[in-house]
C-alpha positions in Angstrom: -10.1 -38.0 -20.3 -6.7 -37.2 -19.1 -6.4 -34.2 -16.8 -4.3 -31.5 -18.3 -1.4 -29.2 -17.1 -2.5 -25.8 -18.3 -0.6 -22.4 -18.3 -2.6 -19.3 -18.5 -0.8 -16.2 -19.5 -2.5 -12.9 -18.4 -1.4 -9.3 -19.1 0.4 -7.8 -16.2 -1.3 -4.4 -15.7 -4.0 -5.5 -13.3 -4.6 -8.4 -10.8 -6.6 -11.4 -11.8 -9.5 -10.8 -11.0 -9.3 -6.9 -11.0 -10.1 -5.0 -8.0 -12.6 -3.0 -9.9 -13.7 -3.5 -13.5 -11.8 -5.3 -16.0 -13.3 -7.6 -18.5 -10.3 -9.6 -19.8 -9.0 -10.1 -16.2 -12.3 -11.4 -15.0 -12.6 -13.8 -18.0 -9.1 -15.2 -17.1 -10.0 -15.7 -13.4 -13.2 -17.6 -14.2 -11.4 -19.7 -16.6 -8.7 -20.6 -14.2 -11.1 -21.6 -11.5 -13.4 -23.4 -13.9 -10.7 -25.5 -15.3 -9.6 -26.4 -11.9 -13.1 -27.4 -11.0 -12.9 -29.8 -13.9 -9.9 -31.3 -12.3 -7.1 -29.8 -14.3 -3.7 -28.3 -12.9 -3.6 -24.7 -13.8 -0.6 -22.3 -13.4 -1.6 -18.6 -13.8 1.3 -16.2 -15.0 -0.1 -12.9 -13.8 0.3 -9.8 -11.6 1.0 -10.3 -7.9 -2.2 -10.1 -5.8 -4.0 -12.1 -8.3 -6.5 -14.5 -6.4 -7.6 -17.6 -8.2 -7.5 -21.3 -7.4 -4.5 -21.7 -9.8 -0.9 -21.6 -8.8 0.4 -18.0 -9.2 3.8 -17.0 -10.8 4.6 -13.4 -11.0 7.7 -11.8 -12.6 7.1 -8.1 -11.3 6.4 -7.1 -7.8 3.3 -5.0 -8.5 0.6 -4.7 -11.1 2.3 -2.6 -14.0 -0.5 0.0 -13.9 0.4 0.8 -10.3 3.9 1.7 -11.4 2.7 3.9 -14.2 4.2 1.6 -16.9 2.6 2.5 -20.3 0.4 0.1 -22.1 2.8 0.3 -25.3 5.7 -1.0 -23.1 6.0 -4.9 -23.7 9.2 -5.5 -21.6 7.7 -7.0 -18.5 5.1 -8.9 -20.3 8.0 -10.4 -22.6 9.7 -11.4 -19.4 6.4 -13.1 -18.4 6.3 -15.0 -21.7 9.9 -16.1 -21.1 9.0 -17.5 -17.6 6.2 -19.6 -19.2 8.0 -20.9 -22.2 11.2 -21.6 -20.2 9.0 -24.2 -18.4 6.9 -25.3 -21.4 7.8 -28.9 -20.9 5.8 -28.9 -17.7 2.6 -28.0 -19.5 0.3 -29.9 -21.8 -1.1 -26.7 -23.3 -0.3 -23.0 -23.0 -3.1 -20.4 -23.2 -2.2 -16.9 -24.0 -4.2 -13.7 -23.5 -1.1 -11.4 -24.4 -1.7 -10.8 -28.1 1.3 -10.2 -30.5 4.1 -11.0 -28.1 3.4 -14.7 -27.7 4.1 -15.2 -31.5 7.8 -15.1 -30.9 7.8 -17.9 -28.4 5.2 -20.4 -29.6 7.4 -22.1 -32.1 10.2 -22.7 -29.7 8.3 -25.7 -27.9 6.4 -28.7 -28.8 3.7 -27.7 -26.3 0.8 -26.2 -28.2 -0.3 -22.6 -27.6 -3.9 -21.3 -27.7 -4.4 -17.6 -28.3 -7.5 -15.7 -27.4 -7.8 -12.4 -29.2 -9.4 -10.0 -27.0 -8.4 -7.0 -29.2 -9.1 -6.4 -32.9 -7.2 -7.7 -35.8 -8.6 -5.4 -38.4 -7.4 -1.8 -37.8 -4.6 -0.7 -40.0 -3.7 2.6 -38.1 -0.1 3.9 -37.6 1.8 1.5 -35.4 -0.5 -1.5 -36.0 0.7 -2.5 -39.6 3.7 -4.4 -38.2 1.4 -6.3 -35.8 -0.9 -7.5 -38.5 2.1 -8.3 -40.7 3.5 -10.5 -37.9 0.3 -12.3 -37.4 0.2 -13.1 -41.1 3.7 -14.5 -40.8 2.8 -16.9 -37.8 -0.8 -17.6 -39.0 -0.2 -21.3 -39.8 1.2 -22.1 -36.4 -1.3 -20.1 -34.5 -4.3 -21.5 -32.8 -6.7 -18.7 -32.8 -9.7 -18.1 -30.7 -12.0 -15.2 -31.6 -14.6 -14.0 -28.9 -17.3 -13.3 -31.5 -18.2 -14.4 -35.1 -18.2 -10.8 -36.2 -14.7 -10.3 -35.1 -13.4 -13.4 -36.8 -15.3 -12.2 -40.1 -13.6 -8.8 -40.2 -10.2 -9.8 -39.1 -7.5 -8.9 -41.6 -5.6 -12.1 -40.9 -7.1 -15.5 -41.9 -5.9 -18.3 -39.6 -6.3 -21.9 -40.8 -6.9 -23.0 -37.4 -9.5 -20.8 -35.7 -12.5 -20.9 -33.4 -15.2 -18.7 -31.9 -15.7 -19.0 -28.1 -18.0 -16.4 -26.5 -16.9 -14.9 -23.1 -18.9 -16.1 -20.1 -20.2 -14.5 -16.9 -20.3 -15.6 -13.3 -24.1 -15.7 -13.0 -24.0 -16.6 -9.3 -22.9 -13.0 -8.7 -25.2 -11.3 -11.1 -28.6 -11.1 -9.5 -31.8 -10.8 -11.6 -34.1 -7.8 -11.0 -37.6 -7.6 -12.2 -38.2 -3.9 -11.0 -35.9 -1.5 -12.3 -35.7 2.1 -11.0 -36.0 5.4 -13.0 -32.6 5.5 -14.9 -31.0 4.4 -17.9 -27.3 3.1 -17.7 -24.1 3.3 -19.7 -20.9 1.7 -18.5 -17.5 1.2 -20.1 -14.0 2.7 -20.1 -14.4 6.3 -20.8 -13.7 6.7 -24.6 -15.5 8.4 -27.5 -15.8 5.2 -29.4 -17.7 3.6 -26.6 -20.7 5.7 -27.5 -20.9 7.8 -24.2 -21.7 11.1 -26.1 -24.6 9.3 -28.0 -26.1 8.0 -24.7 -25.9 11.5 -23.2 -27.5 13.1 -26.3 -30.3 10.5 -26.4 -31.2 11.0 -22.6 -31.0 14.8 -23.0 -33.5 14.7 -25.8 -35.7 12.3 -24.0 -35.5 14.1 -20.6 -34.4 10.8 -19.0 -32.1 10.2 -16.1 -28.8 8.6 -17.1 -25.9 7.2 -15.0 -22.5 6.8 -16.5 -20.1 4.5 -14.9 -16.5 3.3 -15.9 -12.8 3.7 -15.5 -11.3 7.0 -16.5 -7.8 6.5 -17.6 -5.3 9.5 -17.6 -5.2 9.5 -21.3 -8.9 10.3 -21.3 -9.2 13.0 -18.8 -8.9 15.9 -21.3 -11.6 14.3 -23.5 -13.8 13.8 -20.4 -13.2 17.4 -19.2 -14.1 18.9 -22.7 -16.8 16.6 -24.1 -18.6 15.0 -21.1 -18.3 17.1 -18.0 -20.3 20.0 -19.5 -23.2 17.7 -19.8 -23.3 16.5 -16.3 -26.2 17.5 -14.2 -28.9 16.3 -11.8 -30.1 14.0 -14.6 -26.8 13.1 -16.3 -24.5 11.8 -13.6 -21.0 10.2 -13.8 -20.6 7.8 -10.8 -17.1 6.5 -11.5 -15.7 3.0 -11.6 -17.9 0.4 -10.0 -16.5 -2.6 -8.1 -17.7 -6.0 -8.9 -20.0 -6.4 -5.9 -22.0 -3.5 -6.8 -22.5 -4.1 -10.5 -25.8 -6.1 -10.0 -27.4 -3.2 -8.2 -26.2 -0.8 -11.0 -27.4 -3.1 -13.8 -30.6 -4.4 -12.2 -31.7 -0.8 -11.4 -31.6 0.4 -15.0 -34.5 0.3 -17.2 -32.0 -0.4 -20.0 -28.3 -0.4 -20.8 -27.5 2.2 -23.6 -24.7 0.9 -25.8 -24.5 3.1 -29.0 -20.8 2.2 -29.8 -19.0 3.8 -32.7 -16.6 0.9 -33.3 -16.8 -2.8 -34.0 -16.2 -4.1 -30.5 -15.2 -7.7 -30.4 -17.3 -8.6 -27.4 -19.3 -6.2 -25.2 -19.2 -8.1 -21.7 -21.2 -5.4 -20.1 -24.0 -6.2 -22.3 -24.3 -9.8 -21.2 -23.9 -8.8 -17.6 -26.8 -6.3 -17.9 -28.9 -8.8 -19.4 -28.1 -11.4 -16.8 -29.6 -8.8 -14.3 -32.7 -8.6 -16.4 -31.8 -5.4 -18.1 -32.3 -5.0 -21.8 -30.0 -3.4 -24.3 -30.4 -0.5 -26.6 -27.4 -0.5 -28.9 -26.0 0.2 -32.4 -25.6 -2.9 -34.4 -21.7 -2.7 -34.7 -19.3 -5.5 -34.1 -20.7 -8.2 -31.7 -23.8 -6.4 -30.6 -26.2 -8.2 -33.0 -24.8 -11.7 -31.8 -25.3 -10.7 -28.2 -28.7 -8.9 -28.3 -31.9 -10.5 -29.6 -33.7 -7.8 -31.5 -37.1 -7.1 -29.8 -36.6 -9.9 -27.3 -33.5 -8.9 -25.2 -33.4 -5.3 -26.5 -33.4 -3.1 -29.5 -30.7 -2.6 -32.1 -31.0 1.0 -33.6 -28.9 3.1 -36.0 -29.1 6.7 -34.5 -30.0 8.9 -31.5 -33.6 9.3 -32.7 -33.7 5.4 -32.8 -32.4 5.3 -29.2 -35.0 7.7 -28.1 -37.8 5.7 -29.7 -36.6 2.4 -28.2 -36.5 3.9 -24.7 -40.2 4.5 -25.0 -40.7 0.9 -25.8 -38.4 -0.6 -23.4 -41.2 -2.0 -21.1 -42.0 -4.4 -24.1 -39.0 -6.4 -23.2 -39.4 -9.4 -20.9 -36.6 -9.0 -18.3 -36.9 -12.8 -17.6 -36.1 -13.4 -21.3 -32.9 -11.4 -20.9 -31.7 -13.6 -18.0 -32.6 -16.9 -19.8 -30.7 -15.8 -22.9 -27.5 -15.1 -21.0 -27.9 -18.4 -19.0 -28.1 -20.3 -22.3 -25.4 -18.6 -24.2 -23.0 -16.6 -22.0 -22.3 -18.6 -18.7 -18.8 -19.1 -17.5 -19.6 -22.7 -17.4 -20.3 -22.8 -21.1 -17.1 -20.9 -21.8 -14.9 -23.2 -19.7 -16.4 -26.3 -21.4 -15.8 -24.8 -24.9 -12.0 -24.1 -24.1 -11.7 -27.6 -22.5 -13.0 -29.2 -25.6 -10.7 -27.0 -27.7 -7.7 -28.0 -25.7 -8.3 -31.7 -26.1 -9.1 -31.1 -29.9 -5.7 -29.4 -30.4 -3.8 -32.1 -28.4 -5.5 -34.9 -30.4 -4.2 -33.2 -33.7 -0.7 -33.0 -32.2 
């Protein structure tokens, strides 16, 4: 089949891939490199310092986070989109990871746009009503990719053209471990909705060691000081944000990853990373969790803190080899790249 000229549009806050943890940024990096391995020509519109095999175009001299630019400020990402769509005739397909702002450009060109929704499309909180209303306005011209079936099912916008493609992992850099150490693990951005307090409460009740890892954004420092820091001890430890090359040791050393989230997360990449290292999951059945975790085979789905504690006592029943095989079958970067490639061709045939 014809090799494609593809534009990938990334958010500008972090490099692609990120220097530390960043799920969306790593997904974009793997997608760029995988498409190039398939022979396609890929141009990445992203923050400077990004290092993939794609041609890099940057519209700002630093990652926006380094300049203290707030997440809600769209201006430089709008300039990024302008740079892409001003050259739209140079591409066969444009793939955006920039959410709402792409809508205002996609109908200005005959080049099709694919959207991957990394963020929810169902919350109707203050400031988000206009976002959902605009997606409804553009729903017929939007090629929408959701990253889990659950996310598509609960989305408050129905797109006539929509698909589900799971995020993938670079399994060559996630090493299997058959012999965990003596701790349980939790990893995510520090945020109440990510279930960090539930993980702490379960380990305190069970008397188990817990290692907490993840980025602490400035907006969450007060929450961390009040709700998390008082619980830190010899057994409950916060070890900060982990660089990618240390992830396998962190995951593989854990008896299980605790993931008792309090929101309907579109896709918990950390769960598939942990399972790739042989580490089972104990999580609440919210959002994508029931799609990613095989009950009784790669972990346990529970409903409350006593359920977490009970599952911790049964964690040795899980075959860690099965965890790895499940991820290899369903959540590899190769599977993800092939799925997007098929989708690009399908959309172009319809055009």
